[in-house]
C-alpha positions as CSV (number, residue, x, y, z in Angstrom):
1,M,45.5,42.0,46.1
2,K,42.7,39.3,47.9
3,I,41.0,36.8,45.7
4,R,37.9,36.0,46.2
5,T,36.8,32.2,45.6
6,L,33.3,31.2,45.1
7,P,31.6,29.0,47.3
8,F,31.9,25.2,47.4
9,F,28.0,24.7,46.8
10,I,27.6,27.3,44.2
11,I,30.5,25.8,42.1
12,L,28.6,22.6,42.8
13,G,25.4,23.8,41.6
14,L,27.1,25.6,38.7
15,S,28.6,21.9,37.7
16,L,24.9,20.2,37.8
17,V,23.8,22.5,35.6
18,I,26.3,22.0,33.0
19,I,26.1,18.4,33.3
20,S,22.5,18.5,32.8
21,S,22.8,20.6,29.9
22,C,24.9,18.3,28.6
23,K,22.9,15.1,28.9
24,K,20.0,17.0,27.1
25,T,22.2,17.8,24.0
26,L,23.1,14.2,23.8
27,T,19.4,13.2,24.2
28,Y,19.1,14.3,20.2
29,Q,22.0,12.8,18.7
30,G,21.0,10.0,17.3
31,E,21.0,8.5,14.0
32,P,19.9,11.2,11.2
33,L,16.4,11.0,10.3
34,T,17.8,11.2,6.4
35,D,18.8,7.5,6.8
36,Y,15.3,6.8,6.5
37,F,15.2,8.3,2.6
38,Q,17.4,8.1,-0.4
39,L,17.9,12.0,-1.1
40,Q,19.9,11.7,-4.3
41,S,18.7,13.0,-8.2
42,G,17.6,9.9,-9.9
43,K,16.3,7.6,-6.8
44,T,13.2,6.0,-7.1
45,I,10.4,3.8,-5.5
46,T,7.7,2.1,-6.9
47,Y,4.4,1.4,-5.1
48,R,1.2,-0.3,-6.0
49,L,-1.4,2.3,-5.1
50,D,-4.9,0.9,-4.4
51,S,-7.8,3.7,-4.1
52,T,-10.6,3.4,-2.1
53,N,-13.9,5.4,-2.6
54,F,-17.6,4.6,-1.7
55,T,-20.0,4.5,-4.7
56,N,-23.3,3.8,-5.5
57,Y,-24.0,7.2,-3.1
58,G,-22.0,5.5,-0.9
59,T,-23.4,2.2,-0.3
60,A,-20.8,0.6,-1.9
61,T,-17.1,0.1,-1.7
62,T,-14.7,0.4,-4.2
63,T,-11.1,0.1,-4.9
64,T,-8.8,0.8,-8.3
65,S,-5.1,0.4,-8.5
66,Y,-2.3,1.7,-10.3
67,I,1.4,1.5,-10.2
68,V,2.8,5.1,-9.2
69,E,6.7,6.0,-9.2
70,D,8.0,8.7,-7.0
71,V,11.1,9.6,-8.4
72,V,13.6,12.2,-6.8
73,D,14.4,15.2,-8.8
74,T,16.6,18.3,-7.7
75,T,16.8,20.6,-4.8
76,I,14.7,23.5,-4.6
77,L,14.5,26.4,-1.9
78,D,10.7,26.5,-0.1
79,N,8.9,29.4,0.8
80,L,10.8,29.8,4.1
81,G,14.3,29.8,2.6
82,R,15.0,26.2,3.7
83,T,16.2,23.5,1.1
84,C,14.4,20.6,0.2
85,W,14.2,17.6,-2.6
86,L,11.4,17.9,-5.2
87,V,9.8,14.6,-5.7
88,S,7.6,13.6,-9.0
89,R,5.4,10.6,-8.4
90,N,3.9,9.5,-11.9
91,I,1.3,6.9,-12.4
92,T,0.0,4.4,-14.8
93,D,-2.1,1.0,-14.7
94,T,-1.1,-2.0,-12.8
95,A,-0.1,-3.7,-16.2
96,E,1.7,-0.8,-17.3
97,T,0.5,-0.7,-20.9
98,Q,-1.0,2.6,-20.7
99,G,2.4,4.8,-20.0
100,W,3.4,6.9,-17.5
101,S,1.9,10.1,-16.3
102,G,2.7,12.9,-14.1
103,L,0.3,12.5,-10.4
104,E,1.4,15.6,-8.8
105,T,4.7,16.8,-7.3
106,Y,5.8,17.4,-3.6
107,T,8.8,18.1,-1.1
108,I,10.7,16.8,1.3
109,T,12.6,19.2,4.0
110,P,15.2,18.1,6.2
111,T,15.7,20.0,9.1
112,P,17.8,19.0,12.1
113,T,15.1,17.6,14.3
114,S,12.4,16.5,12.0
115,I,11.8,15.4,8.2
116,E,8.6,17.5,6.8
117,V,6.8,16.5,3.8
118,N,4.5,19.5,1.9
119,E,1.9,17.5,-0.3
120,N,-0.8,19.1,-1.8
121,N,-0.3,22.6,-0.4
122,L,-0.4,20.8,3.2
123,R,2.8,20.2,5.7
124,Y,3.1,17.0,7.6
125,V,6.1,16.5,10.3
126,M,6.6,12.7,8.8
127,L,9.6,12.0,11.4
128,A,11.1,13.6,14.3
129,Q,14.3,13.1,16.6
130,P,14.4,11.3,18.9
131,I,14.3,8.1,17.2
132,T,12.5,5.9,20.2
133,Q,9.6,3.4,20.5
134,G,7.3,5.0,22.2
135,F,8.0,8.5,20.9
136,T,5.3,11.2,20.1
137,W,5.1,14.5,18.2
138,P,2.6,16.9,16.3
139,G,2.3,15.8,12.8
140,N,-0.1,17.6,11.6
141,N,1.0,20.9,13.8
142,Y,0.9,22.9,10.4
143,I,-2.3,21.8,9.1
144,G,-5.2,24.2,10.1
145,P,-8.3,26.3,8.7
146,V,-8.6,27.4,5.4
147,G,-6.2,30.6,5.0
148,D,-6.5,33.4,2.5
149,D,-4.8,31.4,-0.6
150,N,-7.7,28.6,-0.1
151,T,-5.8,26.2,1.0
152,P,-7.3,22.6,1.9
153,D,-9.0,22.4,5.2
154,P,-9.2,18.4,6.3
155,T,-10.4,19.2,9.8
156,Y,-9.8,16.0,10.9
157,M,-6.7,15.7,10.5
158,E,-5.7,18.8,13.0
159,G,-4.2,17.6,16.3
160,W,-2.7,14.1,15.1
161,D,-0.2,12.8,17.3
162,Y,2.3,10.7,15.5
163,T,3.9,7.8,17.2
164,Y,6.9,5.5,16.7
165,D,4.8,2.4,17.0
166,S,7.7,0.1,16.4
167,V,11.7,0.9,16.0
168,G,13.9,-0.8,14.0
169,G,12.4,-4.2,13.1
170,P,11.3,-6.2,10.1
171,F,8.0,-5.0,7.8
172,T,6.8,-6.8,4.8
173,V,5.8,-5.4,1.7
174,L,4.7,-6.9,-2.4
175,A,8.9,-6.0,-2.4
176,G,9.8,-8.6,0.3
177,T,10.7,-8.3,4.1
178,I,12.4,-5.3,4.7
179,P,14.7,-5.0,8.0
180,N,14.9,-2.2,10.2
181,T,11.7,0.2,9.5
182,L,10.3,2.8,11.4
183,Y,6.5,1.3,12.0
184,I,4.3,5.0,12.8
185,L,1.3,5.3,13.9
186,Q,-0.3,8.5,13.0
187,A,-4.0,8.0,13.6
188,N,-6.3,5.4,14.5
189,V,-9.9,7.1,15.9
190,Y,-13.0,4.7,15.5
191,E,-16.5,6.7,16.9
192,P,-18.6,5.3,18.6
193,D,-19.2,1.6,17.5
194,S,-18.7,-0.3,14.5
195,T,-21.2,-2.9,14.9
196,N,-24.0,-0.5,15.2
197,L,-24.9,-0.1,11.8
198,A,-28.5,1.9,13.2
199,S,-26.0,4.7,14.4
200,T,-23.8,7.4,13.2
201,S,-20.0,6.4,13.3
202,Y,-16.4,7.9,12.2
203,L,-13.6,6.3,10.9
204,T,-9.7,7.5,10.5
205,Y,-6.9,5.3,10.6
206,S,-3.1,6.2,9.6
207,V,-0.1,4.7,9.5
208,E,3.3,4.7,7.2
209,V,6.3,2.6,7.4
210,Y,9.5,4.0,6.7
211,A,13.0,1.7,6.2
212,K,16.8,2.6,6.7
213,G,18.4,3.6,3.3
214,V,15.2,3.3,1.3
215,G,12.2,5.7,2.5
216,L,8.1,5.1,2.6
217,I,7.6,1.5,1.8
218,Y,4.0,1.7,3.3
219,K,1.3,3.6,3.7
220,D,-2.3,2.5,5.1
221,F,-5.1,5.6,5.1
222,L,-8.8,5.6,5.5
223,H,-11.0,7.6,6.8
224,W,-15.1,7.6,6.4
225,F,-18.3,9.3,8.1
226,Y,-21.3,6.8,8.3
227,E,-24.4,7.4,8.4
228,P,-27.3,4.8,9.2
229,P,-30.5,4.4,7.3
230,G,-33.1,7.1,7.8
231,S,-30.4,9.9,7.9
232,N,-31.5,12.8,5.1
233,G,-34.2,11.0,3.7
234,N,-31.9,7.5,2.9
235,S,-33.5,4.5,3.0
236,Q,-30.1,2.8,3.2
237,G,-26.5,3.3,5.7
238,Y,-24.0,5.1,3.4
239,R,-20.5,6.0,3.7
240,I,-18.5,9.2,2.8
241,G,-14.8,9.2,2.5
242,Y,-11.6,7.7,0.9
243,G,-8.9,5.7,1.5
244,I,-5.2,5.0,0.1
245,R,-2.8,2.5,0.5
246,L,0.9,2.5,-1.2
247,N,2.6,-1.3,-1.1
248,M,6.3,-1.2,-2.2
249,I,7.2,-3.3,-5.1
250,G,10.5,-2.1,-5.9
251,H,13.4,0.6,-5.2
252,N,16.9,1.6,-6.7
């Protein structure tokens, strides 16, 4: 019986394919994304929350401050049948004299290549593999038009590309300087000219910072639309929008 052998160039080609496939697999074998969270029941992070609003018909800027505490509760299954962590957010005044009250709940879902957060019926891909500086992913890929269930529709959030702007560096919050963080630039749009108060302008800015072994330690979000004097019968310029800043003051 004659045994036939494959030509050398075919064997070489198959070897290169196998090597190439192995390299692609190894690209994603970095540190787990869950290293940047504390997904254990009873873990807490406390923040100072500064809420920005435009008052007096949009002609004045008002910042109201609170203390909020995120408490990791337990695991549940989401509507896709995946295991996720339920987190409760409680709120009080900055002097902590009025007692805590429930503000909202949200979920954190780890997957092999991402960490998703579902808050107010909006699903964000907060972290993604690989953790390398400059890596970009569609963080708001699941945010779209209003569905039949009347989910919110912040259309200005569609199409954002999140980027690891800094990986592994320190970051200073109210709790002090935290080593080994991920600084994520989510949006930075200012159109068309911030210095021209005679024309319509638009701002969307959003960053988040995660610390290894802790979780979210800082968030800065601001979105507004500016109408110049004379618009819609208004005698002076005004802004419509809101902003949120979370700054960690402690965790356990």
